[in-house]
MIDOSE-1310 file (N, C-alpha, C; in nm, 2 decimals, decimal comma, always signed):
residues 74
mqap	+23,33/+4,55/+2,44/+23,24/+4,61/+2,33/+23,16/+4,51/+2,26; +23,03/+4,54/+2,25/+22,94/+4,45/+2,18/+22,94/+4,48/+2,03; +22,92/+4,38/+1,95/+22,90/+4,40/+1,80/+22,77/+4,47/+1,78; +22,76/+4,55/+1,68/+22,63/+4,62/+1,65/+22,53/+4,52/+1,61
crar	+22,40/+4,55/+1,65/+22,29/+4,46/+1,61/+22,25/+4,48/+1,48; +22,27/+4,38/+1,39/+22,23/+4,39/+1,26/+22,08/+4,37/+1,24; +22,01/+4,31/+1,34/+21,86/+4,28/+1,33/+21,78/+4,41/+1,32; +21,83/+4,53/+1,36/+21,77/+4,66/+1,35/+21,75/+4,69/+1,20
kswk	+21,83/+4,64/+1,12/+21,82/+4,67/+0,97/+21,74/+4,56/+0,89; +21,70/+4,47/+0,98/+21,62/+4,36/+0,90/+21,48/+4,41/+0,87; +21,42/+4,36/+0,75/+21,29/+4,41/+0,72/+21,21/+4,28/+0,69; +21,27/+4,16/+0,67/+21,17/+4,05/+0,65/+21,27/+3,93/+0,68
gvfi	+21,20/+3,81/+0,71/+21,28/+3,69/+0,74/+21,19/+3,58/+0,80; +21,24/+3,47/+0,80/+21,17/+3,35/+0,88/+21,27/+3,29/+0,97; +21,24/+3,27/+1,10/+21,31/+3,20/+1,19/+21,24/+3,07/+1,23; +21,30/+2,96/+1,23/+21,24/+2,84/+1,27/+21,32/+2,77/+1,38
ttsk	+21,24/+2,72/+1,48/+21,31/+2,64/+1,58/+21,22/+2,51/+1,61; +21,29/+2,41/+1,66/+21,22/+2,29/+1,70/+21,17/+2,31/+1,84; +21,21/+2,41/+1,90/+21,17/+2,43/+2,05/+21,06/+2,55/+2,05; +21,07/+2,64/+2,15/+20,98/+2,75/+2,15/+21,06/+2,88/+2,16
fsdk	+21,01/+2,99/+2,11/+21,06/+3,11/+2,11/+21,02/+3,18/+2,25; +21,12/+3,25/+2,32/+21,08/+3,32/+2,44/+20,98/+3,44/+2,40; +20,91/+3,48/+2,50/+20,83/+3,60/+2,49/+20,92/+3,72/+2,45; +21,04/+3,72/+2,50/+21,12/+3,84/+2,46/+21,15/+3,83/+2,32
arey	+21,19/+3,71/+2,27/+21,22/+3,69/+2,12/+21,09/+3,74/+2,04; +20,98/+3,69/+2,07/+20,86/+3,73/+2,00/+20,83/+3,88/+2,00; +20,85/+3,94/+2,12/+20,83/+4,08/+2,13/+20,94/+4,15/+2,03; +21,06/+4,11/+2,04/+21,16/+4,18/+1,96/+21,12/+4,16/+1,81
assi	+21,10/+4,04/+1,76/+21,06/+4,02/+1,63/+20,95/+4,11/+1,58; +20,85/+4,13/+1,67/+20,73/+4,21/+1,63/+20,77/+4,35/+1,63; +20,87/+4,39/+1,71/+20,91/+4,53/+1,71/+20,98/+4,57/+1,58; +21,05/+4,47/+1,51/+21,13/+4,50/+1,40/+21,04/+4,52/+1,28
snri	+20,96/+4,44/+1,25/+20,87/+4,44/+1,14/+20,76/+4,34/+1,15; +20,65/+4,36/+1,08/+20,55/+4,26/+1,08/+20,57/+4,15/+0,98; +20,70/+4,16/+0,91/+20,73/+4,06/+0,81/+20,83/+3,97/+0,86; +20,86/+3,97/+0,99/+20,95/+3,87/+1,05/+20,86/+3,76/+1,10
vlid	+20,87/+3,64/+1,06/+20,79/+3,52/+1,09/+20,87/+3,44/+1,19; +20,81/+3,40/+1,29/+20,87/+3,30/+1,39/+20,79/+3,17/+1,38; +20,85/+3,06/+1,36/+20,78/+2,93/+1,36/+20,84/+2,84/+1,46; +20,76/+2,81/+1,56/+20,81/+2,73/+1,67/+20,79/+2,58/+1,64
geel	+20,84/+2,49/+1,73/+20,83/+2,35/+1,70/+20,69/+2,30/+1,68; +20,60/+2,35/+1,76/+20,46/+2,29/+1,75/+20,41/+2,33/+1,61; +20,42/+2,46/+1,58/+20,37/+2,51/+1,45/+20,44/+2,44/+1,33; +20,57/+2,41/+1,35/+20,65/+2,34/+1,24/+20,60/+2,20/+1,22
aqlm	+20,56/+2,13/+1,33/+20,52/+2,00/+1,33/+20,38/+2,00/+1,25; +20,30/+2,09/+1,28/+20,17/+2,10/+1,22/+20,17/+2,13/+1,07; +20,27/+2,21/+1,03/+20,29/+2,25/+0,89/+20,34/+2,12/+0,82; +20,43/+2,05/+0,88/+20,48/+1,92/+0,83/+20,36/+1,83/+0,80
idhd	+20,27/+1,81/+0,90/+20,15/+1,72/+0,89/+20,06/+1,78/+0,77; +20,03/+1,90/+0,78/+19,95/+1,96/+0,68/+19,99/+1,93/+0,54; +20,12/+1,94/+0,51/+20,18/+1,94/+0,37/+20,25/+1,81/+0,35; +20,23/+1,71/+0,42/+20,30/+1,58/+0,40/+20,45/+1,58/+0,38
vgvs	+20,52/+1,66/+0,47/+20,67/+1,66/+0,46/+20,71/+1,59/+0,58; +20,79/+1,48/+0,55/+20,86/+1,42/+0,66/+20,77/+1,34/+0,74; +20,65/+1,31/+0,71/+20,55/+1,22/+0,78/+20,51/+1,11/+0,69; +20,46/+1,00/+0,75/+20,39/+0,90/+0,68/+20,26/+0,86/+0,74
rvts	+20,16/+0,81/+0,65/+20,03/+0,79/+0,70/+20,03/+0,65/+0,77; +19,97/+0,65/+0,88/+19,96/+0,52/+0,96/+19,82/+0,46/+0,94; +19,71/+0,54/+0,95/+19,58/+0,49/+0,94/+19,50/+0,60/+0,86; +19,41/+0,54/+0,79/+19,30/+0,64/+0,72/+19,17/+0,57/+0,75
yeik	+19,06/+0,65/+0,75/+18,93/+0,61/+0,77/+18,84/+0,65/+0,65; +18,75/+0,56/+0,62/+18,65/+0,58/+0,52/+18,52/+0,62/+0,57; +18,47/+0,72/+0,53/+18,32/+0,75/+0,58/+18,22/+0,74/+0,47; +18,12/+0,67/+0,49/+18,02/+0,64/+0,39/+17,88/+0,70/+0,44
kidt	+17,80/+0,73/+0,34/+17,67/+0,77/+0,36/+17,57/+0,69/+0,28; +17,45/+0,69/+0,31/+17,34/+0,63/+0,24/+17,32/+0,69/+0,10; +17,32/+0,62/+0,00/+17,29/+0,67/-0,14/+17,14/+0,66/-0,15; +17,06/+0,76/-0,13/+16,92/+0,76/-0,14/+16,86/+0,72/-0,27
dyfs	+16,94/+0,76/-0,38/+16,90/+0,73/-0,52/+16,89/+0,58/-0,54; +16,97/+0,51/-0,47/+16,98/+0,36/-0,49/+16,84/+0,30/-0,45; +16,78/+0,36/-0,35/+16,65/+0,30/-0,30/+16,52/+0,37/-0,36; +16,54/+0,47/-0,46/+16,43/+0,54/-0,52/+16,35/+0,43/-0,61
ee	+16,23/+0,45/-0,63/+16,15/+0,35/-0,72/+16,12/+0,41/-0,86; +16,20/+0,47/-0,91/+16,17/+0,53/-1,05/+16,20/+0,44/-1,16
């Protein structure tokens, strides 16, 4: 006998994996509610980069433009 599925009573939540969610898992999460968020490894890595969590800066670039006021003859 299987235990009852408590997920049917879920109304919101966040599930995070460093791997990928199967199509079946994504389908099931979307059938429960639109407030169940699945974050897979690729999205997790991008969120970490975007918010500087657990990452370090290796290289940065400086972009310059011509200051036309410097060359004006006023």
